C-alpha positions as CSV (number, residue, x, y, z in Angstrom):
1,M,125.2,56.5,215.3
2,E,121.9,57.1,213.9
3,N,120.5,58.2,217.4
4,D,123.0,61.1,218.8
5,N,120.4,64.2,218.1
6,K,117.4,62.2,218.9
7,I,115.4,62.1,222.4
8,G,112.4,60.1,221.7
9,Y,111.4,57.9,218.7
10,S,108.6,59.1,216.8
11,P,105.3,58.5,216.7
12,S,105.3,56.0,213.9
13,E,108.3,54.2,215.2
14,L,106.7,53.7,218.4
15,K,103.8,52.1,216.7
16,E,106.7,50.1,215.3
17,F,107.8,48.7,218.3
18,E,104.5,48.7,220.2
19,D,103.3,46.1,217.1
20,L,106.3,44.0,217.5
21,I,105.4,44.0,221.4
22,N,101.8,43.0,221.2
23,S,102.9,40.4,218.8
24,K,105.4,38.8,221.4
25,L,103.0,39.2,223.9
26,G,100.0,37.8,222.2
27,K,102.7,34.8,221.4
28,A,104.0,35.0,225.1
29,K,100.4,34.4,226.4
30,V,99.6,31.5,224.8
31,E,102.8,29.9,225.8
32,L,101.8,30.6,229.5
33,D,98.6,29.0,229.0
34,N,100.2,25.5,227.8
35,L,102.6,25.9,230.3
36,K,100.0,26.1,232.5
37,S,97.6,23.6,231.1
38,A,100.9,21.3,230.9
39,L,101.0,21.7,234.7
40,N,97.4,20.7,235.7
41,K,97.5,18.0,233.6
42,S,100.9,16.3,235.5
43,N,98.9,16.7,238.5
44,E,96.2,15.2,237.3
45,S,98.2,12.3,236.1
46,G,97.7,8.9,238.2
47,T,99.9,5.6,238.5
48,D,97.4,3.4,240.6
49,N,98.5,0.0,238.4
50,T,102.0,0.6,238.9
51,S,104.5,-1.3,241.0
52,S,105.8,0.4,244.1
53,N,109.6,0.8,243.1
54,A,108.1,2.0,239.4
55,K,106.0,4.6,241.3
56,V,108.6,6.0,243.5
57,L,110.8,6.6,240.4
58,E,107.7,7.9,238.4
59,D,106.8,10.5,240.8
60,G,110.0,11.4,241.3
61,A,110.4,12.2,237.3
62,D,106.9,14.2,237.8
63,T,107.8,16.3,240.7
64,A,111.0,17.4,238.6
65,E,108.9,18.1,235.3
66,R,106.3,20.1,237.8
67,E,109.3,22.2,239.5
68,S,110.5,22.6,235.5
69,L,107.5,23.5,234.2
70,S,106.3,26.0,236.8
71,Q,110.3,27.7,236.8
72,L,109.3,28.2,232.8
73,A,105.8,29.5,233.6
74,A,107.5,32.2,236.6
75,R,110.1,33.1,233.5
76,Q,107.4,33.6,231.0
77,Q,105.0,35.5,233.3
78,K,107.9,37.8,234.5
79,F,109.0,38.3,230.4
80,I,104.5,39.2,229.6
81,N,104.9,41.8,232.4
82,N,108.4,43.2,231.6
83,L,106.6,43.1,228.0
84,E,103.4,44.9,229.4
85,N,105.7,47.6,231.3
86,A,107.3,48.2,227.9
87,L,103.7,49.0,226.7
88,I,103.4,51.2,229.3
89,R,106.8,53.3,229.0
90,I,105.5,53.5,224.8
91,K,102.0,55.5,226.4
92,N,104.2,57.4,228.8
93,G,106.6,58.5,226.3
94,T,109.4,56.8,228.0
95,Y,110.0,53.8,226.0
96,G,113.2,53.3,224.3
97,I,115.2,55.8,226.5
98,C,117.8,53.9,228.8
99,V,117.3,54.5,232.5
100,D,120.7,54.3,233.1
101,T,122.7,57.1,230.5
102,G,119.2,58.8,229.2
103,T,120.2,58.3,225.7
104,L,118.1,57.0,223.3
105,I,118.6,52.6,222.6
106,P,119.3,51.9,219.5
107,K,116.4,50.5,217.7
108,E,118.4,47.3,216.3
109,R,118.5,46.6,220.4
110,L,114.7,47.4,220.6
111,R,114.2,45.2,217.8
112,A,115.8,42.5,219.7
113,V,115.1,42.8,223.1
114,P,111.7,45.4,222.8
115,H,111.3,45.3,226.7
116,T,114.8,46.7,227.4
117,M,115.4,49.6,229.4
118,H,119.1,49.9,228.8
119,C,121.8,50.1,226.2
120,I,124.1,48.0,225.4
121,E,126.6,49.9,227.1
122,A,124.7,50.1,230.3
123,K,124.1,46.5,230.6
124,L,127.9,45.9,230.0
125,N,128.6,48.0,232.9
126,K,126.1,46.6,235.2
127,K,128.0,43.0,235.0
């Protein structure tokens, strides 16, 4: 395994992860803005010209859609927070080190899940 003797990533490796995280963060913020915009639009939609039965069905569908959008927005906000926390770990020198085992998380895992704080072994043991 490439990480056996390393206790941290080099500045150039950390820069690579920082760039990756910033890229994901930008996309995540755009997606969150889109979800918030969709939520605002669904709150503004009026159903003035529909019959009462159709209105009840439409209101139920609108409520379900708002709930779904709200859950997606909350998950997206959590993802953004996790990415921002990863940037803090890069700055304070703890990025890429498993909080459970103290070992270096493989680059492949960090590229796939750049905000992770757990090596795959620790993650599997938590289940």
